[in-house]
C-alpha positions as CSV (number, residue, x, y, z in Angstrom):
1,M,45.8,21.0,59.3
2,W,45.8,18.5,56.4
3,K,48.1,16.7,54.4
4,I,48.1,14.7,51.0
5,C,49.2,11.3,50.0
6,A,52.2,11.6,47.9
7,T,51.2,9.0,45.6
8,C,47.6,10.0,44.7
9,A,47.8,13.6,45.9
10,V,44.2,13.5,47.7
11,E,44.0,15.4,50.6
12,H,43.5,13.9,54.0
13,D,42.7,15.2,57.6
14,A,46.4,15.5,59.3
15,A,45.5,12.4,61.5
16,A,45.1,10.0,58.8
17,R,47.6,7.0,58.7
18,V,46.6,5.2,55.7
19,C,45.4,6.4,52.3
20,R,42.5,4.0,51.5
21,I,42.4,5.2,47.9
22,C,46.1,3.8,47.3
23,A,45.5,0.9,49.4
24,D,42.6,-0.2,47.1
25,E,43.1,-2.6,44.2
26,R,42.6,0.1,41.6
27,Q,45.8,2.2,42.8
28,W,49.1,1.2,44.6
29,V,51.1,1.9,47.7
30,P,55.0,2.4,47.0
31,A,57.3,-0.2,48.0
32,A,58.6,2.3,50.6
33,G,55.2,2.3,52.2
34,Q,52.7,5.1,52.8
35,L,54.4,8.6,52.1
36,W,52.7,11.8,52.9
37,L,53.5,15.7,52.2
38,G,52.1,18.1,54.9
39,E,50.7,21.5,54.1
40,D,53.8,23.3,54.9
41,E,56.1,21.0,53.1
42,L,54.0,20.9,50.0
43,L,53.7,24.7,49.8
44,A,57.4,24.8,50.2
45,S,58.2,22.2,47.6
46,G,58.6,24.6,44.7
47,R,55.8,23.4,42.6
48,T,53.7,25.8,40.5
49,A,50.2,25.7,38.9
50,S,50.0,26.8,35.4
51,I,47.2,27.3,33.0
52,R,46.6,27.0,29.2
53,E,43.8,27.8,26.8
54,L,42.7,24.6,25.1
55,E,39.7,26.1,23.1
56,P,37.8,29.2,23.6
57,D,36.4,29.2,27.1
58,L,38.2,25.9,28.2
59,F,41.7,25.8,30.1
60,G,43.8,23.1,31.3
61,L,45.5,23.3,34.7
62,T,48.6,21.5,35.5
63,V,51.3,21.3,38.3
64,T,55.0,21.4,37.7
65,P,56.7,19.3,39.0
66,K,53.8,17.0,39.0
67,V,52.0,15.9,42.1
68,G,50.5,12.5,42.7
69,I,48.8,11.1,39.7
70,G,49.6,14.4,37.8
71,Q,46.1,14.8,36.2
72,Q,45.1,17.9,34.1
73,S,42.4,19.8,35.7
74,H,39.9,21.4,33.3
75,L,38.3,25.0,33.7
76,I,35.1,25.2,31.9
77,R,34.0,28.8,31.7
78,T,30.4,29.6,31.2
79,P,28.1,32.8,31.3
80,A,27.3,31.7,34.9
81,G,31.1,31.0,36.0
82,I,33.7,28.4,35.9
83,V,33.3,24.6,36.6
84,L,36.6,23.3,37.8
85,W,36.5,19.6,36.8
86,D,38.9,17.2,38.4
87,V,41.0,19.6,40.6
88,V,44.6,18.9,41.0
89,G,46.5,17.8,44.1
90,Y,48.3,21.2,44.9
91,V,46.8,24.8,45.3
92,D,48.5,28.1,46.7
93,E,47.4,31.7,46.5
94,A,49.3,32.1,43.1
95,A,47.2,29.4,41.4
96,V,44.0,30.6,43.0
97,A,44.8,34.4,41.7
98,T,45.5,32.9,38.2
99,V,42.3,31.3,38.0
100,R,40.4,34.3,39.3
101,E,41.8,36.2,36.3
102,L,39.6,33.8,34.1
103,G,36.4,34.2,36.1
104,E,34.4,33.4,39.1
105,V,34.4,29.6,40.1
106,V,30.9,28.4,40.9
107,A,31.6,24.7,41.3
108,I,34.3,22.1,41.8
109,V,33.6,18.5,40.5
110,A,35.6,15.6,40.4
111,S,35.1,12.4,38.0
112,H,36.0,10.0,40.9
113,P,38.1,9.7,44.0
114,H,41.4,9.4,42.5
115,H,40.9,13.0,41.4
116,Y,39.5,14.6,44.6
117,G,43.0,16.2,44.9
118,T,42.9,19.1,47.3
119,Q,39.3,19.9,46.5
120,V,38.6,21.3,49.9
121,Q,41.5,23.5,50.1
122,W,40.8,24.9,46.7
123,S,37.1,25.7,47.7
124,R,38.5,27.5,50.8
125,L,40.8,29.6,49.0
126,L,38.1,30.5,46.4
127,G,35.7,31.5,49.0
128,G,33.6,28.3,49.9
129,V,32.8,27.3,46.5
130,P,30.7,24.0,46.6
131,V,32.3,20.8,46.0
132,F,30.2,18.1,44.4
133,A,31.2,14.4,45.3
134,A,29.2,11.4,44.0
135,A,27.0,10.1,46.9
136,A,28.2,6.6,45.9
137,D,31.7,7.3,46.5
138,L,31.5,9.5,49.7
139,E,33.1,6.9,51.7
140,W,36.4,7.9,49.9
141,V,36.2,11.4,50.9
142,A,39.1,11.6,53.3
143,R,39.1,15.3,54.5
144,P,35.2,15.9,55.3
145,D,34.0,19.5,55.2
146,P,30.6,21.1,54.9
147,V,31.4,22.6,51.3
148,I,31.1,18.8,50.1
149,R,27.6,18.4,48.6
150,P,26.6,14.7,47.4
151,W,24.9,14.3,44.2
152,R,23.3,11.3,42.3
153,D,22.7,10.4,38.7
154,R,22.9,13.8,37.1
155,L,24.3,17.3,38.2
156,E,24.0,20.6,36.3
157,P,26.7,22.5,38.1
158,A,26.3,25.5,35.6
159,P,23.9,25.9,32.5
160,G,25.3,24.2,29.7
161,V,27.4,21.9,31.8
162,T,25.9,18.4,32.8
163,V,27.7,15.9,34.9
164,R,26.4,12.2,34.6
165,Q,27.2,9.4,36.9
166,V,27.9,6.2,34.6
167,G,30.0,4.1,36.9
168,G,32.6,1.6,35.7
169,H,35.9,2.8,37.4
170,F,34.0,3.6,40.5
171,P,30.4,3.3,41.4
172,G,30.1,7.1,41.3
173,S,32.5,7.6,38.3
174,A,31.3,10.4,36.0
175,V,31.7,12.2,32.9
176,A,31.1,15.8,32.2
177,H,29.2,17.2,28.9
178,W,29.9,20.8,27.7
179,A,27.3,21.7,25.2
180,A,29.1,24.8,24.0
181,G,32.3,23.0,23.5
182,A,34.0,22.3,20.1
183,G,32.5,25.2,18.5
184,G,28.9,24.2,19.6
185,A,29.4,20.4,18.6
186,G,29.8,19.4,22.3
187,V,32.7,18.4,24.5
188,L,32.8,15.2,26.8
189,F,35.2,15.3,29.7
190,S,35.7,11.6,30.3
191,A,38.5,11.4,32.8
192,D,39.6,7.8,32.9
193,T,36.3,6.3,33.0
194,V,36.6,6.5,29.4
195,Q,40.3,7.2,28.3
196,A,41.7,8.4,25.2
197,N,44.1,6.0,23.6
198,P,47.5,7.2,22.1
199,D,46.2,6.6,18.5
200,R,43.6,9.3,19.3
201,M,40.9,7.1,17.3
202,S,40.0,4.8,20.1
203,V,39.4,4.9,23.8
204,A,39.9,2.2,26.7
205,F,37.7,1.3,29.6
206,M,39.3,-0.4,32.7
207,R,38.5,-0.8,36.5
208,S,42.1,-0.4,37.2
209,Y,44.7,1.2,34.5
210,P,48.1,0.8,36.7
211,N,47.0,-2.8,37.8
212,R,45.5,-4.0,34.6
213,I,41.9,-4.9,35.9
214,P,39.3,-4.9,33.1
215,L,35.6,-4.3,33.4
216,S,33.0,-6.7,32.3
217,A,31.3,-6.6,28.8
218,A,27.9,-5.5,30.5
219,V,29.6,-2.7,32.4
220,V,31.2,-1.3,29.4
221,E,27.8,-1.5,27.4
222,R,26.4,0.6,30.1
223,V,29.0,3.1,30.2
224,A,28.8,3.6,26.5
225,G,25.1,3.7,26.6
226,V,24.8,6.5,29.1
227,V,27.6,8.4,27.4
228,S,25.7,8.4,24.3
229,E,22.8,10.3,25.6
230,F,25.0,13.5,24.8
231,A,26.0,15.0,21.6
232,F,29.6,15.6,21.3
233,D,32.3,15.7,18.9
234,R,35.6,15.9,21.1
235,V,36.8,14.0,24.3
236,Y,39.1,15.2,26.9
237,D,40.5,12.6,29.1
238,N,42.5,13.5,32.6
239,F,46.0,13.5,31.2
240,G,46.0,15.8,28.2
241,N,44.9,13.1,25.6
242,T,42.1,13.9,23.1
243,V,39.9,12.5,20.6
244,D,39.5,15.6,18.4
245,G,36.6,14.4,16.0
246,D,33.8,12.1,15.7
247,A,34.4,11.3,19.5
248,R,30.7,9.9,20.1
249,E,31.1,7.3,17.4
250,V,34.7,6.5,18.5
251,I,33.5,5.6,21.9
252,R,30.8,3.4,20.5
253,R,33.2,1.5,18.2
254,S,35.5,1.3,20.9
255,A,33.2,-0.2,23.5
256,D,31.8,-2.6,20.6
257,R,35.4,-3.7,19.9
258,Y,36.1,-4.3,23.7
259,I,32.8,-6.2,24.2
260,R,33.8,-8.6,21.5
261,W,37.1,-9.2,22.5
262,V,36.1,-10.1,26.0
263,R,33.3,-12.3,25.1
264,G,35.7,-14.4,22.8
265,D,34.8,-13.3,19.3
266,F,38.5,-12.9,18.3
267,D,40.1,-15.9,20.4
268,H,40.9,-17.4,16.7
269,L,43.4,-14.7,16.4
270,T,45.4,-15.4,19.7
């Protein structure tokens, strides 16, 4: 048996008493204390998973009513199969059947521990698909299972899809690059390692968004430098926000602006 933390929707062994992910400074525990949803309770909650096409061969999967953080998963369809990026915290047979209509899932990958979701359960219902977790963040896996495979630095779960460890939000935080996306111009899936801002013309870098903990200038420079290895025109974050054009330069400009602010270049304006 297994259960999820009601706050972050990451799956745990049934015996778990504390969600370390929510007890960490990057997340939060509700004022009412630690809350759990058991497997049976979750499946009886009336939630449904739905999929919509975002662009050719790319689909967004969300859960209604939302569970946990409420992230959007991305299904990247390649000739070799589907890469499921940042799996949601809910799964049932109907959701799996809907995904299978799009093709065979060949890999499940999370950008960081907040988005582990129900990754093991998704894998089991999909027939044992490998679940790739950054070796630097394995301590946060709360439901160990043989399907989990550690990786370091760079991973290619399917031809044309590259996952790259950039750090920042977590030591193992990663982005995914899809070379065929955006009509061949390239797509970056940034999760909240690099989060699209509401103006759709800039991005943010934070250790914790809900608790407003910034990153250092040096770490932001490193993140932006690693991301620049890829060619891409569009960015999708983990909540349905996008930068639809010139996204590679947007990240660079946003990093430069962030670094100048934390360095004190604009103190005269405050």
